[in-house]
N, C-alpha and C positions, 0 to 999 in steps of 0.2 A: 626643512624638507619639503613642505607643501609649496613654498615659494620657489624652490629650485625645480620642482616638477612643472610649476606653472611657467617659469621662464624656459624650461626645455621645450614644453608644448608650444609656447608662444614663438620661439625661435625656429622650430623645425616643422611646424603645422604646415605651412605653404609648400615646403619641400616634400613632405610625406603625401600631401594631396597630388602634387606634381608626379611623384614616383607611382602612386596608385594609378593615376590617370594614364601614365605612360604604359604600365603593365596592362591595363584594360584596352587601350588603344591597340597595342601590339597584338593581343589575342583577337581582337576584332579584325585586325588587318590580316592575320593569318587565315581566318575564315573567308574573308573577302578574296584572298589569293587563291584559295582552295576553290572557291565557287567560279572565279574567273577561268581558272585551269579546266574545270569541269565543263564550263560553257564552251571554251575553246575546243575541247575534245569532242563535245556534242555537235558543235557546228561543223567540224571536219567530217564527223560520221554523217550528219545530215547531207552535207554536199555530195559525198559518196553515194548515199542512198538515192538522192535526187538524180545523179548522173545515171545510176543502174536503172532507175524507174524511167527515165527519158528513153534509155536503150530499149528496156522492155516494151514500152509503148510503141516504139518504132517498129519492133519486131512483130507486135500484134497487128499493127497497121499493115505491115507487109504480108504476114499470114493471111490476113483478111483479104487483101487484093488478090493473092495468089489462089485463095479458095474460090473466089468468084470467077476466076478463069480456069480453074483446075477441071481436068477430066474426071470421070467417075472413079477411075482406078487411084488417082492422086489424092482425091477429096478425103478420104478416111485418114491417110497419113498426115495431111495438112490439118485436119480437124483436131487430131491428137496432139499435135505441136502446138496448135492454137490454144487448146485447153491447158496445156502445160504452161505455156507462156502468160496465160491470163492468171493462173494460180500464182506464178512467180510475181506478177504485177500487183496482185491483191495483197501478197505478203510483204512486198516493199511498201505499199500503201499503209499497211498496218504499222510497219516499223516506222514510217514517217510520222504517223499520228502519235505513236508512243514517244518519238523524239520531241515533237511539238509540246507534248504534255510535260516532259522533263524540262525542257526550255522554260515553259511557264512557271514551273516549280522553282527552278533557279532564280528566275527574275523576281518572283514573289520573295524569295529569301533574302536576295540582294537588297530590295526595298525595305524589308523588315529590318535588316543590319543598318541600313542608312538611317531609319527612324530611330533605332536604338542609339546610334552614335550621335545624332542630334539631341536626343533627350540627355544622353550622358554629358555631352559638351555643355549644354545649359545648366545641368546640375553642378558641374565642376566650376562653372563661371559663378554661380550663385555661391557655392561653398567658398570660393576664393574671395568673393566680395564679403561674406560673412567673417571669414578669417581676417582680412584686413581691417574690417571694421572692429572687430574684437582686439586686434593688436593695437590699433589707434587708441581705443578706449583704455586699454591696459597700460599703455605708455603715458596716457594723459593723467592716469591716476597715479 
């Protein structure tokens, strides 16, 4: 019975390791895909915020120009519009900063996964070398 168990382990060891490595790789790949999709969505949202921020800045510049040339009657209306547009612009800048922080978090997680994959690949290579050595020794005996 012991010899049969040794033979079974000897014959299936590399296959088990390959199967386990395949499962771990697939799970890691799934998380990488999720992060890539999240980054793509975030980049699209950032582009939209940047476009709105440019529009808002143009509007602020326009209102400031009109305020400089406005009559006293128009000045209060333009000031109110300017204050409103500055509030919008500031909120967009806050959103932009939040998106940047999210991008940094995703990039850090992607780097972490890449490091983990490299460590796992090295461990698998070492284990495979160990199994190959053990098989060679067991066959020699």
